[in-house]
N, C-alpha and C positions, 0 to 999 in steps of 0.2 A: 711558745712565745716567752721571751725573757721578760722579767719584771723591769720596771723603770723607776729610778729614784728621781723625784722632783725636789730640788733644793728650794726651800721657801724662806724668805726673810720676813721678819715681823717689823712693822713700822715702829713699834715700841723701841726697838734697838737703836733707832736713829732719833729718838726723842732728844731735843736740845743739841743736835749734832750739826756742825762741829763745836758750837758753843751756844749758850742761851741767847747771847746778844746777836749772833750771826747765824741763826739756825737756817738750814737749807729749806727751800720751798719744797712742796710735795713733788712737783715735777722733777726737781733736782734729785731728790731722794730716790724716786722710782727709776730715773735714768742711771743712777749709781748702782742700784740693786741689779739692774740688767747688766751693766758693765762688769760687775763683780762675778757674773756667771750664775746668778740665781735664776730659777725658772718661774718664780712667782712671789707673791707677797700676801701676807695675812694681816687683816685689820677689819674694823667695822666698815660696812658699806657706805659709799657716798658717790655722788655723780662725778665729782672731780677725780676721785681715785679710780673709778671705772674708766674714765677717759684716758687717764695716764697709763693704766694697765693695757688698754687697747693699743695705745700709741707705741708702747714698748713691747707689745706681744708677750705680756706676762700673765701667768695664771693668777686668778684672784681666789684665795681661800678665805671665805668669810669668817668673821668672828662675831659672837654674840655672848652677852652675859646677862641673864635674866632668870627670875623665878616667878615672873608674873604671867600666868597663862593667858590673861586678857591681851597682853602685848605680843604674844607669839605670832599671830597672823600678820601684823604689820611688819614686825622684824623680818619674818621669813619672806614676805613680799619684797621688801627692800633688798634683801640678799639676792633674791632671784633677779630682780630688776637690774641690779648693778653687777651681774656677771658671776656670781658664786655658783658652784655646784657643791663642793665640800665645805662644811661649816664646822668651825671649832666652837664648842658650846661650854661655857662656864655656867653650870646650872644651879640656880638658887643659892642657898646659904648653908653653913655647916651645921646648923641646928635642925635642919629639915628631917622629919621622920622618914624612914625608908618607904613607907606606904605612899606618902605624898611625893617622894622622889620618883617612884615608879609611875604614879599617875601623870606627873608632869612630863616624864620621858615618853610615855606612850602617846600623850597628846601631841608633843612636839614632833615625834616621828610620823604620826598620822597626818598632821598638817603639812609636813615637809614633803611627803611622798608624792602627792599630786603635782607639786612644783618641780619635781626632779632634783630636789636638794638632798644631800647626804650628810645629815648632822652626825657629829661624833662627840660624845660626852667627855670633856677633858677631866683628867685626874688632877685636881687642883685644890690648893688651900682655900679655905673660906667658902667652899661649895659643898654640895651634898656628896661629893666623892673625896672629901678631904683626907680620909684615912683609907688604908687598904680594906679594912673591915666594912666600911660604908660602901666603897666601890664594889666589892665582891657581892655584898648583899643586894645591891641594885642590879648588878649583872645577872645574878642567879634568879632574882625575881623576874627580870625581863625575859630571860630564857624560858622560865616556866610559863609565863603568860603568852609568849609569842612563838615559842619553839625556835627562836633565832638567837644568835649571839649579839650582845649589846655592842654597837659600834663605839669604840673608845678613841679618844685622842690621848695618847700616852705621854705623860710627863712624870717620870719616876722620881724626880728630885724631891717632890713634896713628901712622898712616902719614905724616902731615905732619911729625911730629917725627922719625920714623925717617929720612926723606929730607931733613930741614931745608929744607922748602919755604918759599917766600915767597908772599904773596897773589896776585901776578901769574901764578904757575904752578900754583895750586891746581887749577883746572879741567883744565888740560893734563895734570897728573900724576895726578889722583885720579879723574877721571870718564872713564877710558879704556875701561871696559867697560860701555857703556850697557845691554847686555842683562841684566847682573847687577843693576844699579841698578834697572832697570824691573821686574825680577822680584821684588825685595825689597819687604817691607811694613813693616819696622822700621828706623827711622833715629834715631840719637842725634846731634842737631844741637847739639853743644857748641862754642862759639866757641874757636878755636885760632889759633896761628901756627906757624911752623916750629921754634920752640924751646920752646913752652909748650903743653901739651895742653889747657890751659884759660886763657883770658884774661878779665878782668873785662868785664861787660856795660855797667855804668855807672861813673861816676866818683865816686859817693857823693852827688852832688847831683841825680841824676835824668837827667843827660845821658849819651848813649851815648859810650863811649870810642872813641878813634881805632882801637884794635885790633879792636873788634867791628864798627866801620863798614867796616874793610878785609876782614872775614870775611863780612859779610852778602851780598855779591854771589855768593860761593860757595854759600851756603845757597840763594839763589835759583836758581842754575844747577843745583844738585842736584834741587830740586823741579821745575824745568822739564824736566830730563832724565827724571825719573820720569813726569811728565805726558805727555811725548811718546809714551810707550808705554802709557799707561793712561787717556787722557782720556775715552774712551767705554766703558770697561769696568765702571764702577761698583765698582771695587775700593776697599778702605780702605788708607790709609797711616797708620801709627802713628809719630808724631814726638815724641821726648822731648828737651826742653831739658836735657840731661844734665849738670847742674852739680853738682860735688861740694863739700862743705864743707872747711874747714881740716883737720878731724879725718880726713877721707878721703885727705888728701895731694894733692889737686888744686888747691884754692884756697890762696892765700897769706894770711897774717894781715892784710895790708893791703887785701884785697878786701872789697867790700860783702857783706852777708849773702846766702848762696847761694839761699835760698828767695825772697827779694825779687828777686834777679837772675833767677831762673827765671821768675817771673811776667812780668817785663819782656820777657824773651826770647820767651816764649810769644806775647806780643802782636806782636812784630816778625815772627815766623814766620807768624802768622795773617794779617798784612797782606800779606806776600809771597804767600802761598797764594791769597788772595782776588783779588789783582791778576793772578796767573797764570791763574786760572780764567776771568777776564773777557777775557783776551787771545786 
């Protein structure tokens, strides 16, 4: 069975869209996500979002950000109640000790399993996986403890900035653990370079920027690596063109509109995927 790519939009991308004064309603945003060819949406759970996803027949990838173990049961119950299976987890904070990160991860997974939820720990700034060293330490400890690979939600942009990488060594420095990448199902493919966690996709006239053209080979290498371990397994991969607006602190005021950019990026990722499937 061939694997399937699910294009996932993040509601964050549509923050303040099309303007702060005339922001679309949630229903309008979800309808536009569907119309743009996305298969699902990622955000925190809510009854209204659940209803809109059902109406538009969109997958809901849940999101949570917490390091409070006491809050885990209620958060997970909400995610289950409002339609999530896969969950993107921003876990705790960047000063958390590795031992505590492992304890929280094990607890989260144990609580999620009976609910049928599939949490994935995002590689993200300001969390216990802020750096490659912290992430690999957690992954290795988790594997020693459970005999299983740690489910990750891969956002390589943060690591690229931490290490001040250049496009020529993105693959060499970021795809060093193929087993973890092939085990993952969630990927945040936001274009980046070694100093900017987000670069513009287009130049405002519809042409791809030099920066995104330098990044696209890495996106292709990432998807190719994943396919090397999943080509005949029929698994799903959930890919989010994770572009943030100016209000979120990722885009700059001179960047084109984040939602319009996300739609262009979705098309580029889809073309890469289709080409790889044929190879």
